[in-house]
C-alpha positions in Angstrom: -12.7 -15.7 -13.4 -12.4 -14.1 -10.0 -10.6 -10.9 -9.0 -9.7 -10.2 -5.4 -10.8 -6.7 -4.6 -10.0 -4.4 -1.7 -13.3 -2.9 -0.7 -12.8 -1.5 2.8 -10.5 -1.5 5.8 -9.5 -5.2 6.4 -12.0 -6.3 3.9 -11.4 -8.0 0.5 -13.7 -10.1 -1.6 -13.8 -12.1 -4.8 -15.6 -10.4 -7.7 -16.5 -12.2 -10.9 -15.2 -10.8 -14.2 -14.7 -12.0 -17.8 -11.6 -14.0 -18.5 -8.9 -11.7 -20.0 -7.7 -12.2 -23.6 -4.6 -10.9 -25.4 -5.1 -7.4 -26.7 -2.2 -7.7 -29.0 0.3 -10.3 -30.3 2.7 -9.1 -27.6 0.5 -10.1 -24.7 0.3 -13.2 -22.5 -2.3 -14.5 -20.2 -1.0 -16.1 -16.9 -2.5 -17.8 -13.9 -0.8 -17.0 -10.6 0.1 -20.2 -8.7 2.0 -18.6 -5.8 1.2 -15.0 -4.8 2.1 -13.0 -1.8 1.4 -9.6 -0.2 3.9 -6.8 -0.5 4.8 -4.9 2.7 2.8 -1.9 1.3 -0.3 -4.1 1.0 -0.5 -4.4 4.8 -0.8 -0.6 5.1 -3.5 -0.6 2.4 -5.4 -3.4 4.2 -5.2 -1.5 7.5 -6.9 1.5 5.9 -3.7 3.6 5.5 -3.7 3.8 1.7 -4.0 7.0 -0.3 -6.5 5.6 -2.8 -10.2 5.1 -2.2 -11.5 1.5 -2.6 -12.7 -0.5 -4.3 -9.7 -1.6 -6.4 -7.8 -4.8 -7.2 -4.9 -5.8 -4.9 -1.8 -7.9 -5.2 1.4 -7.4 -7.2 3.8 -10.2 -6.3 3.5 -13.7 -7.8 4.9 -16.6 -9.7 2.4 -17.6 -12.4 1.9 -20.3 -15.1 1.7 -19.1 -18.7 -1.7 -20.2 -20.2 -1.8 -18.3 -23.5 0.6 -16.2 -25.5 0.1 -13.8 -28.5 1.5 -14.6 -31.9 4.5 -12.3 -31.4 5.6 -13.7 -28.1 8.8 -15.8 -28.3 10.3 -15.8 -24.8 7.7 -17.9 -23.0 5.3 -20.7 -23.9 2.1 -22.1 -22.3 3.0 -24.1 -19.3 6.1 -22.1 -18.3 6.4 -20.8 -14.8 7.3 -17.1 -14.7 7.9 -14.2 -12.3 5.4 -11.4 -13.0 7.0 -8.0 -12.2 4.8 -5.5 -10.3 5.3 -2.6 -12.7 4.2 -2.4 -16.3 6.9 -1.9 -18.8 7.5 -2.1 -22.6 11.2 -3.0 -22.5 12.0 -0.9 -25.5 11.7 2.8 -24.5 14.8 4.7 -23.4 14.0 4.4 -19.7 13.4 0.7 -20.0 16.7 0.2 -21.9 18.4 2.1 -19.1 17.0 -0.4 -16.6 14.4 2.0 -15.1 11.5 -0.2 -16.0 9.3 1.3 -13.2 9.4 4.5 -15.2 8.5 3.2 -18.6 7.6 5.9 -21.0 5.1 3.8 -22.9 2.6 3.8 -20.0 1.4 6.4 -17.4 3.8 7.0 -14.5 3.8 4.2 -11.9 1.6 1.9 -14.0 1.4 -1.3 -11.9 -0.6 -4.3 -10.8 -2.5 -4.1 -7.5 -3.5 -0.5 -7.4 -5.3 1.9 -9.8 -2.2 3.9 -10.6 -1.2 4.6 -14.1 -4.2 2.8 -15.6 -6.3 -0.3 -14.8 -4.0 -3.4 -15.0 -5.7 -5.6 -12.4 -4.0 -7.4 -9.6 -2.0 -10.5 -9.1 -4.5 -12.0 -6.7 -6.6 -12.7 -9.9 -7.3 -16.1 -11.2 -6.1 -14.9 -14.6 -3.9 -11.9 -15.5 -3.1 -10.2 -18.8 0.5 -9.3 -19.2 1.4 -6.7 -21.9 4.8 -6.9 -23.6 5.2 -10.4 -22.3 8.7 -10.9 -23.7 9.9 -7.8 -21.8 8.1 -8.4 -18.6 7.9 -12.1 -17.8 10.9 -13.7 -16.3 11.1 -17.5 -16.6 11.6 -19.2 -13.2 14.8 -21.2 -13.3 14.3 -24.9 -12.9 14.7 -26.1 -9.4 13.4 -23.0 -7.7 10.2 -23.2 -5.6 7.4 -20.9 -6.8 6.3 -20.4 -3.1 9.8 -19.3 -2.1 10.1 -17.0 -5.1 6.6 -15.5 -5.0 8.1 -12.1 -3.8 10.6 -11.9 -6.7 8.1 -9.6 -8.4 9.0 -6.8 -6.0 10.2 -7.2 -2.4 12.8 -9.9 -2.8 14.3 -8.3 -6.0 14.2 -5.0 -4.3 16.1 -6.4 -1.3 18.7 -7.8 -3.6 19.3 -4.4 -5.3 19.4 -2.7 -1.9 22.4 -4.6 -0.7 24.1 -6.9 -3.3 25.7 -4.2 -5.5 27.2 -2.6 -2.4 28.7 -5.9 -1.1 30.0 -6.6 -4.5 31.9 -3.3 -4.4 32.8 -3.6 -0.7 33.3 -7.3 0.1 33.0 -8.1 3.7 31.4 -4.8 4.7 29.1 -4.4 7.6 25.4 -3.9 6.8 22.9 -1.9 8.8 19.3 -2.8 7.9 16.7 -0.1 8.8 13.9 -1.5 6.7 11.3 -3.5 8.6 8.9 -6.1 7.2 9.8 -8.7 4.7 12.2 -6.4 2.8 14.4 -6.0 5.8 14.5 -9.8 6.4 15.3 -10.5 2.8 18.1 -8.0 3.0 19.5 -9.7 6.1 19.4 -13.1 4.4 21.0 -11.8 1.2 23.7 -9.9 3.1 24.6 -12.9 5.2 24.8 -15.1 2.1 27.1 -12.7 0.4 29.5 -12.8 3.3 28.9 -9.4 5.0 31.0 -9.1 8.1 28.0 -8.3 10.2 24.3 -7.6 9.6 22.8 -5.2 12.1 19.1 -5.4 11.9 16.8 -2.8 13.5 14.0 -4.0 15.7 11.2 -2.1 17.4 12.0 -1.9 21.1 9.3 -0.5 23.4 10.2 2.4 25.6 13.3 3.6 23.7 11.7 6.9 22.5 13.4 8.8 19.7 17.0 8.0 20.6 19.0 5.1 19.1 21.3 3.1 21.3 24.4 5.1 21.9 26.9 2.2 22.2 27.7 -0.7 20.0 25.4 -3.6 19.4 24.5 -6.2 22.0 25.7 -9.8 21.6 24.0 -11.6 18.7 20.3 -12.3 19.3 20.1 -15.1 16.7 22.1 -16.5 13.8 21.3 -15.4 10.3 19.5 -18.3 8.6 22.2 -18.4 5.9 24.8 -19.2 8.6 27.4 -16.7 7.3 26.7 -13.6 9.4 24.8 -12.5 12.5 21.7 -10.4 12.7 22.1 -8.0 15.6 19.3 -6.3 17.4 19.5 -2.5 17.2 17.1 0.1 18.6 16.1 2.5 15.8 14.8 6.0 16.4 11.4 7.3 15.4 10.7 7.6 11.7 10.9 11.3 11.8 14.6 11.3 12.8 15.7 8.1 11.1 17.5 9.8 8.2 19.7 11.9 10.5 20.3 9.0 12.8 21.3 6.7 9.9 23.8 9.3 8.7 25.4 9.7 12.1 25.5 5.9 12.5 27.3 5.3 9.2 31.0 5.8 8.4 32.0 8.5 5.9 30.9 7.8 2.3 29.0 4.6 3.3 26.6 3.7 0.5 22.9 4.0 1.4 19.9 2.4 -0.3 16.2 2.8 0.3 13.1 1.2 -1.1 11.7 4.1 -3.1 11.1 4.2 -6.9 13.1 7.2 -8.0 14.7 7.6 -11.4 17.7 9.8 -10.3 19.8 10.2 -7.2 18.3 12.4 -4.5 19.8 14.1 -1.4 19.1 12.9 2.1 16.5 15.1 3.7 18.4 15.2 7.0 20.2 18.4 8.1 23.3 16.7 9.4 25.1 16.0 6.1 27.1 19.2 6.0 30.5 17.8 5.7 31.8 17.2 2.1 33.8 14.3 3.4 30.6 12.5 4.4 27.9 13.0 1.7 24.6 11.2 2.0 23.4 11.0 -1.6 20.9 8.2 -2.0 21.2 6.4 -5.3 18.5 6.0 -7.9 16.4 2.9 -7.6 14.1 1.0 -9.8 12.0 -2.1 -9.7 13.1 -3.9 -12.8 12.0 -7.4 -13.7 14.0 -10.0 -11.8 17.4 -10.3 -13.5 19.1 -13.6 -14.1 21.7 -13.1 -11.3 19.3 -12.7 -8.4 16.9 -15.2 -9.9 19.6 -17.9 -10.0 21.3 -17.1 -6.7 18.9 -19.2 -4.5 20.0 -22.3 -6.5 23.3 -22.1 -4.5 21.4 -22.8 -1.3 23.0 -19.8 0.5 20.3 -17.3 -0.3 17.0 -18.6 1.1 14.0 -16.4 0.3 11.7 -19.2 1.5 12.9 -18.7 5.0 11.1 -15.4 5.1 7.8 -17.0 4.1 5.7 -17.0 7.3 2.7 -19.1 6.1 1.7 -21.1 3.0 -2.1 -20.7 2.7 -4.7 -22.0 0.3 -5.6 -19.8 -2.7 -9.3 -20.2 -1.9 -8.9 -18.7 1.5 -7.6 -15.4 0.2 -10.7 -13.3 1.1 -10.6 -14.6 4.7 -6.9 -14.9 5.5 -5.2 -12.1 3.6 -6.4 -9.5 6.1 -4.9 -11.5 9.0 -1.6 -10.8 10.8 1.0 -12.6 8.8 4.5 -11.4 8.1 4.9 -12.8 4.6 2.1 -15.2 3.6 2.1 -17.0 0.3 -1.2 -18.1 -1.2 -0.7 -21.2 -3.5 -2.8 -23.4 -5.7 -1.9 -26.6 -7.6 -0.8 -26.2 -11.2 -3.7 -28.5 -12.1 -6.4 -26.5 -10.1 -9.8 -26.4 -11.7 -9.6 -22.7 -12.7 -6.3 -23.2 -14.6 -6.5 -24.2 -18.2 -5.3 -27.7 -18.7 -2.2 -28.5 -20.7 
C-alpha cells in the first residue's frame, strides 16, 4: 500500500509500505474513501509545524471497513465509517467521561497524521489500522455523503461542540465566530441551522491594525447557506489581543468555546476579566468520536457540511494538489478502486 508522507515544506509524497494487519481481535483495517485536510495541516504544509519531517499526514476521513478482528461486533466489512483523529480505547475512565482525546491507554495526544503519542500512521493512507474498532469507528448514517462528512473526524465535530450545546442552552442567542478556516465556517453553518439570532463571523480586513471595529456590525455581507441566519463581516484584532477583545465584545457570562484539546476548564489569559459578574472561564473540550446527534443532523437538510467543501479532488492527485491553496479540499476515490479489497 501507499502512505502519504510529509517530507518538507509544501512537499508530500507516496511511500510504499506493507499492508497493515490486525494486531488484536479488537482491530479493524479500513480504506479511506473521502479524506480531507484539517486546518492545522495547512500550517504543517507551510512549514510552521513543531515536528521535523518526515512523518505521515492526514487525520480526517470517511473510510470503508475491509477487515475486522474476531472480537469486533460494531462494524463489518463494507461498512462506511467515520475514523476519529485521536486514538482511544473507549473503556478507561477518561474515555468513559467523554474525554477520548486524553485516553489513558495510549500516550498523551496519540493521533493519526503526526508522530505524537506513538506511530499510528495517517488517514491519507491507502489502508489504515484502527485499534479498539468498536470504540473508535462511527458508522456513517445511510443517506449521508462521505465527501460532505469527511471532516466529521475532527473539524466538523469540533465545530458542532463549539456552538451546539450553547444554542441548546440559550435558544436564539447571537453567535460571534472568531475561528477562521473551515472550523469557523462549519460553526457558522451549524449556528444558522440551529436558529441563532445572528451569526457574526470575523474576517481578515487589511489595514485595520490591532483594533476591532468599535461600532455594531455592518449590513449583512451574505446570507448563511442554511438560510436561517446571517453571517456578518467583523474586523478582528491581532491574535495577541484577541482574548481581551473577545471578552470586551461579549455580554456578561456569555459562554465561550475554543478549539483546544484540554481536559479541564481553564481561565482566559487576558487581563480584562476582573469583574466577578463577567467571568471568562473557557470550558473543557475534547475531540470525541462523532456522536449520533451531530452525525444525523445533516439528514435534516438544515446543516450542510458539504457547503464548506471547496474542492473534490482525485485521490491519486494527493501528492500534487494537497499542497495547493484550497480552503477545504476532499480527496475521494470510488468504493471499487483497484487498491480497495473487493467485496
